[in-house]
C-alpha positions as CSV (number, residue, x, y, z in Angstrom):
1,M,0.0,0.0,0.0
2,T,1.3,3.5,-0.9
3,A,2.1,5.8,2.1
4,E,0.8,9.3,1.4
5,L,3.1,11.4,3.5
6,V,2.6,14.8,5.0
7,R,5.4,17.2,5.9
8,G,7.7,15.7,8.5
9,Q,6.3,12.1,8.2
10,N,8.6,9.2,7.4
11,H,8.2,5.7,6.0
12,T,10.5,2.7,5.8
13,L,11.8,1.8,2.4
14,P,11.5,-1.9,1.5
15,Q,14.3,-1.8,-1.1
16,T,17.4,0.1,-1.9
17,R,17.1,0.5,-5.7
18,L,14.5,3.2,-6.3
19,E,13.1,5.8,-8.7
20,I,11.9,9.2,-7.5
21,R,9.3,10.7,-9.8
22,V,8.5,14.4,-9.9
23,S,5.4,16.0,-11.5
24,A,5.4,19.8,-11.2
25,G,3.1,21.0,-13.9
26,T,5.7,23.5,-15.0
27,P,9.4,23.2,-15.8
28,V,11.5,22.8,-12.7
29,V,15.2,22.0,-12.0
30,A,15.6,18.7,-10.1
31,G,18.8,17.8,-8.2
32,A,20.0,15.9,-5.2
33,T,22.7,16.2,-2.5
34,L,24.4,13.6,-0.4
35,G,24.8,14.3,3.3
36,D,26.9,12.6,6.1
37,E,25.5,11.6,9.5
38,R,24.9,15.2,10.4
39,G,23.3,16.0,7.0
40,T,26.3,18.1,5.9
41,V,27.3,18.0,2.2
42,R,31.1,17.5,2.1
43,G,31.7,19.2,-1.2
44,I,30.4,19.7,-4.8
45,E,31.3,16.1,-5.5
46,W,28.3,15.2,-3.4
47,I,25.8,17.2,-5.4
48,A,24.0,15.9,-8.5
49,H,22.5,18.7,-10.7
50,P,21.9,19.3,-14.4
51,G,25.5,20.4,-15.0
52,S,26.8,17.2,-13.2
53,P,24.0,14.7,-13.3
54,Q,25.7,11.5,-12.1
55,L,27.1,10.4,-8.7
56,P,27.8,6.9,-7.5
57,G,24.3,5.5,-6.9
58,L,22.5,8.6,-8.0
59,E,21.4,10.1,-11.3
60,V,19.3,13.2,-12.0
61,S,17.9,14.9,-15.1
62,Q,20.1,17.2,-17.2
63,Q,17.6,20.0,-17.8
64,A,14.5,21.7,-16.5
65,A,11.3,19.8,-17.2
66,A,7.7,19.4,-15.8
67,D,8.4,15.7,-15.1
68,H,11.5,14.1,-13.8
69,R,12.7,10.6,-12.9
70,L,15.7,10.3,-10.5
71,A,17.5,7.0,-10.2
72,V,18.8,6.0,-6.7
73,D,20.8,2.9,-5.7
74,L,21.3,3.4,-2.0
75,E,23.8,0.5,-1.8
76,A,26.1,2.2,-4.3
77,L,26.3,5.6,-2.6
78,P,29.8,6.8,-1.6
79,V,31.2,5.7,1.8
80,G,30.0,8.1,4.5
81,A,26.8,9.1,2.7
82,H,23.9,8.7,5.0
83,R,21.3,11.0,3.4
84,V,20.0,11.8,0.0
85,T,18.0,15.1,-0.2
86,V,15.9,15.8,-3.4
87,L,15.9,19.4,-4.4
88,L,13.5,21.3,-6.7
89,A,14.1,24.8,-8.0
90,L,12.4,27.1,-10.6
91,P,14.7,28.1,-13.5
92,V,15.9,31.6,-13.4
93,G,15.9,34.0,-16.3
94,V,13.8,32.0,-18.8
95,G,10.6,34.0,-18.5
96,G,8.7,31.4,-16.3
97,P,7.3,31.7,-12.8
98,V,9.6,32.9,-10.1
99,R,7.9,31.4,-7.0
100,F,6.3,28.1,-6.3
101,G,3.1,29.8,-5.0
102,A,2.3,30.7,-8.6
103,V,2.5,27.1,-10.0
104,P,0.6,23.8,-9.2
105,A,1.8,22.0,-6.1
106,P,4.7,19.6,-7.1
107,F,4.0,15.9,-6.5
108,V,6.9,13.6,-5.6
109,A,6.7,9.8,-5.6
110,V,9.2,7.2,-4.4
111,T,8.7,4.0,-6.5
112,G,10.3,0.6,-6.9
113,L,11.8,-0.5,-10.2
114,D,8.5,-2.0,-11.3
115,G,6.8,1.4,-10.9
116,T,5.0,0.5,-7.7
117,E,4.6,3.5,-5.5
118,I,6.1,3.2,-2.0
119,A,5.5,6.8,-0.7
120,T,4.1,10.0,-2.2
121,F,4.2,13.6,-1.1
122,T,2.5,16.7,-2.4
123,L,4.4,19.9,-1.6
124,T,1.6,22.3,-0.6
125,D,1.6,25.7,1.2
126,L,4.5,27.1,-0.8
127,D,4.4,30.8,-1.6
128,A,7.4,33.0,-2.2
129,E,9.9,30.2,-2.3
130,S,11.8,29.5,-5.5
131,A,13.6,26.4,-4.3
132,V,12.5,23.6,-2.0
133,S,14.0,20.5,-0.3
134,A,11.3,18.0,-1.3
135,L,12.2,14.9,0.6
136,E,15.1,13.0,2.0
137,L,16.2,9.3,2.1
138,Y,18.2,8.6,5.2
139,R,19.8,5.7,7.0
140,R,18.7,4.8,10.5
141,Q,20.1,1.7,12.2
142,D,21.1,-0.1,9.0
143,A,17.7,0.6,7.5
144,W,16.7,3.3,5.0
145,K,13.7,5.6,5.3
146,V,12.0,8.4,3.4
147,R,10.9,11.6,5.1
148,A,8.7,14.3,3.5
149,V,10.5,17.6,4.1
150,G,8.9,20.4,2.0
151,Q,11.3,23.1,3.3
152,G,11.1,26.1,1.0
153,Y,13.7,28.9,0.4
154,A,12.8,32.3,-0.8
155,G,16.5,32.9,-1.5
156,G,16.5,30.1,-4.1
157,L,19.1,27.5,-4.8
158,A,21.9,29.5,-3.2
159,E,20.1,29.7,0.2
160,M,19.1,26.1,0.1
161,L,22.6,24.9,-0.7
162,A,24.1,27.1,2.0
163,D,21.7,25.6,4.5
164,Q,23.2,22.2,3.8
165,G,26.7,23.5,4.4
166,V,27.9,24.0,0.8
167,R,30.6,26.6,0.5
168,D,30.3,29.3,-2.2
169,S,26.7,28.3,-2.7
170,A,25.9,31.4,-4.7
171,A,28.5,30.6,-7.4
172,L,27.4,26.9,-7.6
173,A,23.7,28.0,-7.9
174,G,24.6,30.3,-10.7
175,S,26.5,27.6,-12.6
176,I,23.5,25.2,-12.2
177,Q,21.1,27.8,-13.5
178,E,23.4,28.6,-16.4
179,A,23.5,24.9,-17.3
180,V,19.7,24.8,-17.3
181,T,19.5,28.0,-19.5
182,R,21.9,26.4,-22.0
183,G,19.8,23.3,-22.0
184,L,16.5,25.0,-22.5
185,A,17.9,27.0,-25.4
186,R,18.7,23.9,-27.3
187,S,16.0,21.4,-26.5
188,V,13.0,20.0,-28.3
189,A,9.6,21.6,-27.5
190,P,7.6,19.6,-24.9
191,P,4.0,18.8,-25.6
192,P,1.1,20.7,-24.1
193,P,0.4,20.3,-20.4
194,R,-1.5,17.3,-19.3
195,T,-5.0,17.1,-17.9
196,P,-6.0,14.9,-15.0
197,E,-7.9,12.7,-17.4
198,A,-6.0,9.8,-19.0
199,D,-6.5,11.3,-22.5
200,R,-3.8,9.4,-24.3
201,V,-5.1,5.9,-25.3
202,R,-2.2,3.7,-26.4
203,H,-2.2,0.0,-27.2
204,A,0.8,-0.6,-24.9
205,T,1.8,-3.9,-23.4
206,G,3.1,-2.3,-20.3
207,S,1.1,-1.1,-17.3
208,A,-0.3,2.3,-16.9
209,D,1.8,5.1,-15.5
210,P,1.3,4.9,-11.7
211,R,1.8,8.7,-11.2
212,P,-1.2,10.8,-10.6
213,A,-1.5,13.4,-13.3
214,A,-0.4,16.9,-12.3
215,P,-3.1,19.5,-11.9
216,P,-3.5,21.5,-15.2
217,P,-1.7,24.8,-15.1
218,T,-3.7,27.8,-16.0
219,P,-1.3,29.3,-18.5
220,E,0.3,27.1,-21.1
221,P,4.1,26.9,-20.4
222,P,6.5,28.0,-23.0
223,E,7.8,25.5,-25.4
224,P,11.6,25.2,-25.2
225,L,13.8,23.0,-27.4
226,T,17.2,21.4,-25.8
227,D,20.8,20.4,-26.8
228,P,21.8,17.2,-25.3
229,A,23.8,15.6,-22.9
230,T,22.8,12.0,-22.6
231,T,21.0,11.0,-19.4
232,G,19.1,7.9,-18.4
233,P,17.4,8.6,-15.1
234,A,15.5,5.3,-14.7
235,H,17.5,2.3,-13.5
236,T,14.9,-0.2,-14.5
237,T,14.2,-2.9,-17.0
238,Q,10.5,-2.6,-16.8
239,P,8.4,-2.1,-20.0
240,H,7.9,1.5,-20.8
241,T,4.6,2.9,-19.5
242,T,2.0,4.8,-21.4
243,Q,2.2,8.5,-20.8
244,P,-1.0,10.5,-21.2
245,H,-1.1,13.6,-23.4
246,T,-3.5,16.3,-23.9
247,A,-4.7,18.7,-26.5
248,P,-3.2,22.2,-26.4
249,G,-4.2,24.4,-23.6
250,P,-5.0,28.1,-23.3
251,A,-3.3,30.5,-25.7
252,A,0.2,31.5,-24.8
253,A,1.1,35.1,-24.7
254,G,2.5,35.9,-28.0
255,A,0.2,34.0,-30.3
256,S,-0.3,35.1,-33.9
257,A,-1.9,38.1,-35.3
258,A,-5.1,37.6,-37.3
259,G,-6.7,40.1,-39.5
260,P,-8.9,42.9,-38.0
261,S,-12.6,42.2,-37.8
262,A,-15.2,44.8,-38.5
263,G,-15.3,47.3,-35.6
264,G,-13.4,44.9,-33.3
265,P,-9.9,44.3,-32.1
266,I,-7.4,42.0,-33.7
267,N,-7.6,38.5,-32.3
268,Y,-4.0,37.5,-31.3
269,A,-5.1,34.1,-29.9
270,H,-4.2,30.8,-31.6
271,P,-7.4,29.9,-33.4
272,R,-6.9,26.2,-32.6
273,R,-5.9,26.3,-28.9
274,Q,-8.9,25.5,-26.7
275,H,-9.6,26.0,-23.0
276,A,-11.9,23.1,-22.6
277,A,-10.9,19.4,-22.5
278,P,-10.9,17.7,-25.9
279,P,-13.4,15.1,-26.9
280,S,-12.6,11.4,-26.6
281,P,-10.6,9.7,-29.3
282,P,-12.3,7.7,-32.0
283,P,-13.1,4.0,-31.3
284,A,-10.0,1.8,-31.3
285,A,-9.4,-1.2,-33.5
286,P,-11.5,-4.4,-32.8
287,P,-10.5,-6.5,-29.9
288,V,-7.7,-9.0,-30.4
289,Q,-7.0,-12.3,-28.9
290,P,-5.8,-12.3,-25.3
291,G,-2.1,-12.1,-24.9
292,Q,-1.6,-10.5,-28.4
293,P,-0.8,-6.9,-28.8
294,A,-3.5,-4.7,-30.2
295,Q,-3.1,-3.4,-33.7
296,P,-1.9,0.3,-33.8
297,V,-4.4,2.9,-35.0
298,A,-3.6,6.3,-36.5
299,G,-5.1,9.1,-34.4
300,D,-5.6,7.1,-31.2
301,A,-5.1,10.2,-29.0
302,T,-7.7,12.8,-28.0
303,G,-8.2,16.0,-29.8
304,W,-10.8,18.2,-31.5
305,S,-9.7,17.1,-35.0
306,M,-7.8,14.3,-36.6
307,D,-4.8,16.6,-37.0
308,E,-4.8,17.3,-33.3
309,R,-5.1,13.6,-32.4
310,L,-2.2,12.8,-34.7
311,Y,-0.2,15.6,-33.2
312,N,-0.8,14.2,-29.7
313,Q,-0.1,10.7,-30.8
314,I,3.3,11.7,-32.3
315,W,4.3,13.3,-29.0
316,G,3.2,10.2,-27.2
317,M,5.4,8.0,-29.4
318,F,8.3,10.5,-28.9
319,E,8.0,10.2,-25.1
320,D,7.5,6.4,-25.1
321,L,10.6,6.0,-27.2
322,A,12.6,8.3,-24.9
323,R,11.6,6.6,-21.8
324,A,12.0,3.1,-23.2
325,V,15.6,3.8,-24.2
326,A,16.2,5.5,-20.9
327,A,15.1,2.3,-19.1
328,Y,17.3,0.2,-21.3
329,R,20.4,2.3,-21.0
330,S,20.0,2.6,-17.2
331,A,19.6,-1.2,-16.9
332,V,22.8,-1.7,-18.9
333,D,24.6,0.8,-16.8
334,F,23.4,-0.9,-13.6
335,A,24.6,-4.3,-15.0
336,E,28.0,-2.9,-15.6
337,S,28.2,-1.2,-12.2
338,R,27.1,-4.4,-10.5
339,M,29.7,-6.4,-12.3
340,D,32.4,-4.0,-11.2
341,Q,31.3,-4.1,-7.6
342,E,31.2,-7.9,-7.6
343,L,34.7,-8.1,-9.1
344,D,36.0,-5.6,-6.6
345,R,34.6,-7.6,-3.7
346,A,35.9,-10.9,-5.1
347,L,39.3,-9.6,-5.8
348,S,39.7,-7.7,-2.6
349,D,40.4,-11.1,-1.0
350,P,44.1,-11.9,-1.7
351,R,43.2,-15.6,-1.8
352,N,41.2,-15.0,-4.9
353,R,44.0,-13.4,-6.8
354,I,45.8,-16.6,-7.5
355,G,44.6,-19.9,-8.8
356,G,41.2,-20.3,-10.5
357,A,39.0,-18.5,-8.0
358,G,39.6,-15.1,-9.5
359,D,38.9,-16.4,-13.0
360,R,35.7,-18.0,-11.9
361,A,34.6,-14.8,-10.1
362,R,35.2,-12.8,-13.3
363,E,33.3,-15.3,-15.4
364,A,30.3,-15.3,-13.0
365,A,30.2,-11.5,-12.8
366,R,30.4,-11.2,-16.6
367,A,27.7,-13.8,-17.1
368,K,25.4,-12.0,-14.7
369,R,26.1,-8.7,-16.5
370,D,25.3,-10.3,-19.9
371,E,22.1,-11.9,-18.5
372,L,20.8,-8.5,-17.2
373,A,21.8,-6.7,-20.4
374,S,20.1,-9.4,-22.5
375,R,16.9,-9.1,-20.5
376,A,16.9,-5.4,-20.8
377,R,17.4,-5.6,-24.6
378,E,14.5,-8.0,-24.9
379,V,12.2,-5.5,-23.3
380,L,13.5,-2.7,-25.4
381,D,13.2,-4.7,-28.6
382,R,9.5,-5.5,-27.8
383,D,8.8,-1.8,-27.1
384,L,10.7,-0.7,-30.3
385,A,8.8,-3.2,-32.4
386,Q,5.5,-1.9,-31.0
387,L,6.5,1.7,-31.8
388,A,7.7,0.8,-35.2
389,A,4.4,-0.8,-36.0
390,E,2.6,2.3,-34.8
391,A,4.9,4.6,-36.9
392,A,4.1,2.5,-40.0
393,V,0.4,3.2,-39.5
394,V,0.7,6.9,-38.5
395,E,3.1,8.1,-41.2
396,P,0.8,7.5,-44.2
397,A,-2.1,9.1,-42.3
398,L,-0.3,12.4,-41.7
399,P,-1.6,15.6,-43.2
400,A,0.7,17.7,-45.4
401,A,1.9,19.9,-42.5
402,Y,3.1,16.8,-40.6
403,A,4.4,14.8,-43.6
404,G,7.8,14.6,-45.3
405,W,8.3,15.9,-48.8
406,G,8.2,12.3,-50.1
407,N,4.7,11.7,-48.8
408,P,2.1,11.6,-51.7
409,V,-0.1,13.9,-49.8
410,W,2.0,16.9,-51.0
411,H,1.1,16.1,-54.6
412,A,-2.6,16.7,-53.9
413,H,-2.0,19.5,-51.5
414,R,-4.4,22.4,-51.5
415,I,-3.7,25.6,-49.6
416,P,-5.9,25.4,-46.4
417,M,-8.3,28.0,-45.1
418,E,-6.9,27.8,-41.6
419,I,-3.5,27.1,-40.2
420,P,-2.7,23.6,-38.8
421,M,-1.6,23.0,-35.3
422,A,2.1,22.3,-36.1
423,L,4.6,21.9,-38.8
424,R,7.2,19.1,-39.4
425,I,10.8,20.4,-39.7
426,G,12.7,17.2,-39.5
427,D,13.0,13.7,-38.0
428,L,14.6,12.5,-34.8
429,H,16.1,9.1,-34.0
430,L,18.2,7.3,-31.5
431,P,21.1,4.9,-32.1
432,E,19.3,1.9,-30.6
433,R,17.1,1.8,-33.8
434,T,18.0,4.4,-36.4
435,D,15.2,3.5,-38.8
436,L,12.5,4.4,-36.2
437,R,12.0,8.1,-36.9
438,I,9.9,10.5,-34.8
439,P,8.6,13.6,-36.7
440,L,9.9,16.8,-35.1
441,L,6.9,19.1,-35.0
442,V,6.9,22.7,-34.0
443,R,3.8,24.5,-33.0
444,L,2.1,27.1,-35.2
445,P,2.1,30.1,-35.1
446,L,5.9,29.8,-34.4
447,E,6.7,30.8,-30.9
448,R,10.4,30.7,-31.5
449,G,12.7,31.5,-34.5
450,M,15.0,29.0,-36.2
451,W,18.7,29.0,-37.0
452,V,20.1,26.8,-39.8
453,D,23.7,26.3,-38.8
454,S,26.0,26.6,-41.9
455,G,29.2,26.2,-40.0
456,R,31.6,23.3,-40.7
457,T,32.1,22.8,-37.0
458,A,28.4,22.1,-36.5
459,S,28.8,18.4,-36.8
460,E,31.1,15.6,-38.0
461,A,29.1,15.4,-41.3
462,A,29.4,19.1,-41.8
463,A,33.2,19.0,-41.2
464,L,33.6,16.7,-44.2
465,M,31.8,19.1,-46.6
466,D,33.1,21.9,-48.7
467,T,32.3,25.3,-47.1
468,D,30.4,26.7,-50.2
469,Q,28.5,23.4,-50.6
470,L,27.5,23.4,-46.9
471,R,26.3,27.0,-47.1
472,Q,24.2,26.3,-50.2
473,L,22.7,23.3,-48.6
474,A,21.8,25.4,-45.5
475,M,20.1,28.0,-47.6
476,E,18.2,25.3,-49.5
477,T,17.0,24.0,-46.1
478,A,15.8,27.4,-45.1
479,V,14.0,27.8,-48.5
480,A,12.3,24.5,-48.0
481,H,11.1,25.5,-44.5
482,A,9.8,28.8,-45.8
483,A,7.9,27.0,-48.6
484,R,6.3,24.6,-46.1
485,L,5.2,27.6,-44.0
486,L,3.7,29.4,-47.1
487,A,1.9,26.2,-48.1
488,V,0.1,25.6,-44.8
489,Y,-1.1,29.1,-44.2
490,P,-4.3,30.5,-45.8
491,P,-3.6,32.7,-48.9
492,G,-2.1,36.0,-47.9
493,E,-1.8,35.3,-44.2
494,F,1.9,34.5,-44.3
495,A,4.6,36.7,-45.9
496,V,8.3,35.9,-46.5
497,H,11.0,38.6,-46.5
498,V,14.6,37.7,-47.5
499,I,17.9,39.4,-46.6
500,D,20.8,38.2,-48.8
501,P,23.4,41.0,-48.3
502,A,25.9,39.7,-50.9
503,G,23.5,38.0,-53.3
504,S,25.2,34.7,-52.7
505,A,21.9,32.7,-52.3
506,A,20.5,33.4,-55.7
507,G,20.5,29.8,-56.7
508,P,18.7,28.4,-53.6
509,L,16.2,31.3,-53.6
510,A,15.3,30.8,-57.2
511,P,12.1,28.7,-56.5
512,L,10.7,31.4,-54.2
513,V,11.6,34.2,-56.6
514,E,10.4,32.5,-59.7
515,A,7.1,31.6,-58.1
516,G,6.5,35.2,-57.0
517,V,5.7,34.3,-53.4
518,L,8.1,36.7,-51.7
519,A,7.0,40.0,-50.1
520,G,9.7,41.7,-52.2
521,P,13.0,41.0,-54.0
522,P,15.7,39.7,-51.7
523,A,17.4,42.6,-50.0
524,A,21.0,43.1,-50.8
525,G,23.7,45.4,-49.4
526,P,23.7,47.5,-46.2
527,G,20.9,49.6,-47.5
528,G,18.6,46.6,-48.3
529,V,19.4,45.2,-44.8
530,A,18.5,48.4,-43.1
531,S,15.3,48.9,-45.1
532,V,13.8,45.4,-44.3
533,L,14.8,45.5,-40.7
534,A,13.3,49.0,-40.3
535,H,10.0,47.8,-41.9
536,L,9.7,44.8,-39.7
537,T,10.8,46.6,-36.5
538,R,8.1,49.3,-37.2
539,R,5.5,46.6,-37.6
540,V,6.4,45.0,-34.3
541,D,6.3,48.4,-32.5
542,L,2.9,49.3,-34.0
543,V,1.2,46.0,-33.2
544,Q,2.6,46.0,-29.7
545,M,1.2,49.4,-29.1
546,A,-2.2,48.4,-30.5
547,V,-2.3,45.4,-28.3
548,R,-1.4,47.3,-25.2
549,A,-3.8,50.1,-25.9
550,R,-6.6,47.8,-27.2
551,A,-6.7,50.0,-30.3
552,A,-6.6,47.8,-33.3
553,D,-8.5,50.4,-35.3
554,S,-5.5,52.8,-35.0
555,L,-3.2,50.5,-37.0
556,P,-2.2,52.0,-40.4
557,P,-4.4,50.6,-43.3
558,D,-1.3,49.5,-45.2
559,L,0.0,47.4,-42.3
560,D,0.0,43.6,-43.1
561,T,-1.3,41.9,-39.9
562,G,-0.5,38.4,-41.3
563,E,2.4,36.4,-40.1
564,Q,5.8,37.6,-41.3
565,L,9.0,35.5,-41.8
566,L,12.4,37.0,-42.2
567,V,15.0,34.8,-43.8
568,V,18.5,36.1,-43.2
569,N,21.4,34.6,-45.2
570,D,25.1,34.9,-44.3
571,F,24.7,36.7,-41.0
572,P,26.5,38.9,-39.9
573,H,27.7,40.0,-43.4
574,G,26.1,43.4,-44.2
575,F,25.0,44.0,-40.6
576,D,26.3,47.0,-38.6
577,D,25.7,47.5,-34.9
578,R,22.3,49.1,-35.4
579,A,21.2,46.2,-37.7
580,V,22.4,43.7,-35.1
581,T,20.4,45.4,-32.4
582,Q,17.3,45.4,-34.6
583,L,17.7,41.7,-35.4
584,R,18.0,40.9,-31.7
585,Y,14.9,42.9,-31.1
586,L,12.9,41.0,-33.7
587,A,14.1,37.7,-32.3
588,D,13.0,38.7,-28.8
589,E,9.8,40.6,-29.4
590,G,8.7,39.5,-32.9
591,P,7.1,36.1,-32.2
592,A,4.6,37.6,-29.8
593,V,3.1,39.7,-32.6
594,G,3.7,37.5,-35.6
595,V,7.2,38.3,-36.8
596,H,9.5,35.3,-37.0
597,L,13.2,34.8,-37.8
598,L,14.8,32.1,-39.9
599,M,18.6,32.6,-39.9
600,V,21.3,30.9,-42.0
601,A,24.6,31.6,-40.2
602,D,27.9,30.3,-39.0
603,R,28.2,31.3,-35.4
604,E,32.0,31.5,-35.6
605,E,31.8,34.3,-38.2
606,A,29.9,36.4,-35.6
607,T,32.5,35.9,-32.8
608,A,33.7,39.5,-33.3
609,Y,30.5,40.7,-31.5
610,G,31.4,38.7,-28.5
611,P,28.8,37.6,-25.9
612,V,26.4,40.3,-27.0
613,L,24.9,37.8,-29.5
614,D,24.7,34.9,-27.0
615,P,21.0,35.7,-26.2
616,L,20.2,35.7,-29.9
617,W,21.6,32.2,-30.5
618,R,19.9,30.9,-27.3
619,S,16.5,32.3,-28.5
620,L,16.6,30.4,-31.7
621,L,16.0,26.7,-32.4
622,R,19.2,25.4,-33.9
623,I,18.8,22.9,-36.8
624,T,21.4,21.7,-39.3
625,P,21.4,21.0,-43.0
626,V,23.0,17.6,-42.4
627,A,22.3,15.0,-39.7
628,D,23.6,16.0,-36.3
629,S,23.0,14.8,-32.7
630,H,22.4,18.1,-31.1
631,L,18.8,18.1,-29.9
632,A,17.5,16.6,-26.6
633,D,14.0,15.5,-25.6
634,P,12.2,17.3,-22.7
635,W,11.8,14.2,-20.6
636,V,15.2,12.4,-20.1
637,G,17.5,14.5,-22.2
638,H,18.8,11.9,-24.7
639,A,21.0,13.1,-27.5
640,W,18.7,12.7,-30.6
641,T,20.0,12.7,-34.1
642,Y,18.2,15.4,-36.1
643,E,17.6,14.5,-39.8
644,P,16.5,17.5,-42.0
645,L,13.7,17.0,-44.4
646,T,15.0,16.4,-47.9
647,I,13.2,16.6,-51.3
648,P,13.5,13.3,-53.2
649,P,16.0,13.4,-56.0
650,G,14.4,14.4,-59.3
651,S,11.1,15.5,-57.5
652,H,9.4,18.8,-58.5
653,V,7.3,18.9,-55.3
654,L,8.8,22.2,-54.2
655,E,7.9,23.9,-57.4
656,Q,4.5,22.4,-57.4
657,V,3.8,23.5,-53.9
658,L,5.0,27.1,-54.5
659,A,2.9,27.2,-57.7
660,A,-0.2,26.2,-55.7
661,V,0.6,29.0,-53.2
662,A,0.9,31.6,-56.0
663,A,-2.3,30.4,-57.6
664,A,-4.2,30.5,-54.3
665,R,-3.0,34.1,-53.7
666,R,-4.2,35.1,-57.2
667,A,-7.6,33.5,-56.6
668,A,-7.9,35.3,-53.3
669,G,-6.9,38.6,-54.9
670,R,-3.8,38.9,-52.5
């Protein structure tokens, strides 16, 4: 039976290999410290945090997230460690909440490796605190117990670490928050917040997730995207569990600008983001024989439309794959660690170092390691096969916005009358099964700009390419993304501006120019750069003032209230200090009022500006024109290989799509 703890209450732990699950309803930083008999942390080597996620017997997440899984092996803790304290903190400087009183009460559960809950604790009555000691695992007379702590700190991580005896706690807290900021700037957007209902219906063979769903937050959290560092926080070989997903929640601040209605204000809310719970999913496939896995069904998640159900289903597959691989990697790591410990114990006896005893101990330890790893691989292969079968059903059912260029749906594409929920910008996969691809979807309207990295140091594949060839490929990637955006927006509701200071992208830009779908000729030279930036900066200023004053009627009649995309090639060539400042302004303020940035740049070429451009790079989602393992999921932080979408050789799908965009504009008189 699960023990539901209140602050100060303790409970005996029946086992020493555990998982600690955190559900916070908003991105939080999760970490843990080790303490001696008096609870004192002996040094930074006894602190696990996103910048240093692993200690002997302890592993935490590498980034801020709404849900965390921390792995604990109490028998593997360093000598002298008698206490494990789980810490939660709100990220600093990322635009999110600054106190726990403004977010749902975090829920913490201590579970066994099979997912069975041992003890739970809901952290209530928090207010101005931005960091909290959630619970502690402590040793008492050769037995381990868990205690619900719930001690909050208004001074944040620094005050909390200082309270545990950590020297120079302010500097350490700053380095932790910086690691979190870097991770959020490079990570893959999490799905919408979950509702209490189990609204993701999956045909999984594993058991349901034992965690209670977190209370739905009132505002929708921002959607970050992360650069990796591999982490596997769940030391378990259990089958991956089904994770519920919801339809999008309330509109986030900074949704897109729609056209003005007669006598009324401009509606800046996302037209597809609902406040109510979505309807139930369609009926599942017919029942199957007992013991046999159910056949996968496209659109088996909830949503207001088939597009929304497919969107939620793809995110469910993404999370299932991330957690299944995390469980496998952690199980293999545990098997290796156990083998090392058994060898150390066996060989610590001098009598076993000679003769056959040592060899037999080595063989037995390795055999046990191989057995554990083999069992973990069997579970993973079963989960991967199930997900591959689901992907095979889902991919052909995707609408154009979610489909790759090779999907036949593009050849029959018609320009829609309303924007879709999301757009596919690439695929993600893990090395455990490279042919199992998860579509990388970004929400529409775009809530963040993108940066196509044209640098040869971006990845190993890029380093093998000629510089000019790589830059051309990067610009072709940007053009393809711009074309996809034009194709999924209603006629005239999306405009593309191009800055090509040296005119070096004439070849890749030819499809857009020849189709006549650009807002104007590509801007060249310093004068062209200044003109386009001034035009878009003015638009951002005017729309911001209209929103704040609730005076949509005061906007100039010639102002285009549709979404605007600025494609910048060869940054920072042709940019002076003023132009750089305007570009940063557009990256920061533009998405909230429908102005978005798509940059093609080599970061090393902008090093002369120093750290002044660091916020710009962090504000953009970095993608690459060639495969690269630089993105991380928002659950466990795996390093995922990003594969850009490519147009099949010899295909004219890009020209056909742009011709359809131009024809739809002419028909609409735009």
